[in-house]
C-alpha positions in Angstrom: 265.7 191.8 -15.2 266.2 195.1 -13.4 263.5 196.0 -10.8 261.3 198.9 -11.7 258.8 201.0 -9.8 255.2 200.8 -10.9 253.2 203.9 -11.7 250.9 204.7 -8.7 247.7 202.5 -8.9 249.1 200.5 -11.9 247.9 197.0 -12.1 250.3 194.2 -13.1 249.5 192.4 -16.4 251.8 189.5 -15.8 252.5 187.5 -12.7 255.7 185.5 -12.1 255.8 183.2 -9.1 259.5 182.8 -8.5 262.6 184.8 -9.7 264.0 181.7 -11.3 260.8 181.2 -13.5 261.3 181.7 -17.3 257.5 182.1 -18.0 254.9 184.4 -16.5 251.1 184.3 -16.6 248.9 187.0 -18.2 246.3 188.1 -15.6 244.3 190.7 -17.6 241.8 190.4 -20.4 242.7 191.7 -23.9 246.5 191.8 -23.6 247.8 193.0 -27.0 251.1 192.9 -28.8 253.2 196.0 -28.0 251.9 196.4 -24.4 254.5 197.5 -22.0 253.6 195.2 -19.2 254.1 195.7 -15.5 255.3 192.2 -14.3 255.2 191.2 -10.6 257.2 188.4 -9.0 254.8 187.3 -6.3 257.5 185.6 -4.1 259.0 189.0 -3.1 256.5 191.5 -4.7 259.3 192.9 -6.9 258.4 194.3 -10.3 259.9 194.6 -13.8 258.7 195.6 -17.2 258.4 193.5 -20.4 256.9 194.2 -23.8 254.4 191.7 -25.1 255.2 190.6 -28.6 251.9 188.8 -29.2 248.2 189.1 -28.3 248.0 186.7 -25.4 244.7 185.5 -23.7 244.3 185.8 -19.9 245.7 182.7 -18.2 248.3 182.0 -20.9 252.0 182.3 -20.5 254.7 184.7 -21.9 258.4 184.0 -22.1 260.5 186.1 -19.8 263.6 185.5 -21.9 264.5 183.9 -25.2 263.8 180.1 -25.0 265.2 177.5 -27.4 263.7 174.2 -28.5 264.8 171.7 -25.9 264.7 174.1 -23.0 262.6 173.5 -19.9 259.7 175.8 -19.1 259.8 176.8 -15.4 256.8 178.2 -13.6 256.3 178.1 -9.7 260.0 177.2 -9.7 259.0 173.8 -11.2 259.4 172.1 -14.6 256.1 172.5 -16.4 257.2 171.3 -19.9 259.6 171.2 -22.8 260.0 174.0 -25.2 259.5 172.5 -28.7 260.1 175.6 -30.9 262.2 178.7 -30.2 260.3 181.4 -28.4 261.5 185.0 -28.1 261.3 187.1 -25.0 257.7 188.5 -24.7 256.2 185.9 -26.9 253.2 183.6 -26.2 254.0 180.3 -24.6 251.3 177.7 -25.2 250.7 174.2 -26.8 252.1 175.3 -30.1 255.6 175.7 -28.7 255.6 174.0 -25.3 254.6 170.4 -24.4 254.3 168.4 -21.2 257.0 165.9 -20.5 254.5 163.4 -19.1 253.8 161.6 -22.4 
């Protein structure tokens, strides 16, 4: 994802912990489909933009790229689960399409 410059005083809507992550976390209330999100990679404070394809609650995840069933969800640079249904870039990632590998 190419780095972009935020608009002055613009607040990120999505935080990504590591550049290698494939999901980010919504950090604002009321994120709606079609929002052009400012996304910040906290490891190096770089930014990029991504369009939300779904309404996503605060604290939930969004796919940073297209993910296929069987892929691994990566957050904090760590494996957080298995993708169980295809997810398009910008779509909501939650229990309906991502499951823990613990059970």
